[in-house]
C-alpha positions, 0 to 999 in steps of 0.5 A: 533484942526483940523490937516490933516494927512500926508497921506491926504496932496497933493503933493504941501503941502508935498513939503513944507518939504524936506523928502529926498529919504532915508526917503520916503515913510514915515513909516506909524507909523511916517506919522500918527504922522505928521499933518498940522493944518487948517489955522484957527487953525494955526493962533490961535496956532501962536497967543497963542504961540507968546503971550508968546514967542516973534515973531522973537525969537531967533533972537530978543535976549535972551528971556528964562532964559536958552538958548543953541545953536548948529551950524548946518552949513555944516551938511545938506549933511553929515549923520554923522553930521545930526546924531550928531544933532539928538543926540543933540536934543535928549539930550535936554531931551524933552520926545519923546511923547510930542506933539509939534507945528512947527510954520512956518507962521501964516497959516502953523503950523505942529502938531507932537511929539518931536520924529518926530522932532528929527528923521526928524529935517532936513526935517522940518527945510529945508524950514525955511524962517526966523525961525521955532519955536517948542513949546509944550503946556506948553510954558516953552521951545521953540526950534528955527531952525534959517535960519542962521544955528543955533538951539536954545533951550530955557527953563524957568527952568534950564535943569534937570540932564540927567537920569541915564539910557536912556529909548531908543535910539535916533531916 
């Protein structure tokens, strides 16, 4: 896969995201974990992912055995509510180091890790047209950021019990 890192993206390409002034400049370590796939690789990833997760999910109805959702209405301008969403995403127990793909459009796919999704969920979700679907390479789960201000996490297996001790704080 060919991904151009955040540092090499032009301003118009960066404008797709809504990194607020309090996020910019991105910490070098964070910026190095965000990349935009080439158009050809983005199309391949979308074809691969949507062969398993139906195009239009989560709006097309229940697809996964276990789905949970969070209403994110009225949290965009409230730091406490954005932090609540970060905590909810963190509590889904996806390992922070998991490489994920943010599927926006057939030619626009972002490669990052779950930690960056949790940390910058609002910046990644701001420019969602219909939905942004986040998947990892197992396709056993997906997280849909829907334009109607709902986040849906679907899993094929039951969510596992939370660990006894967290290995680190929510980002």
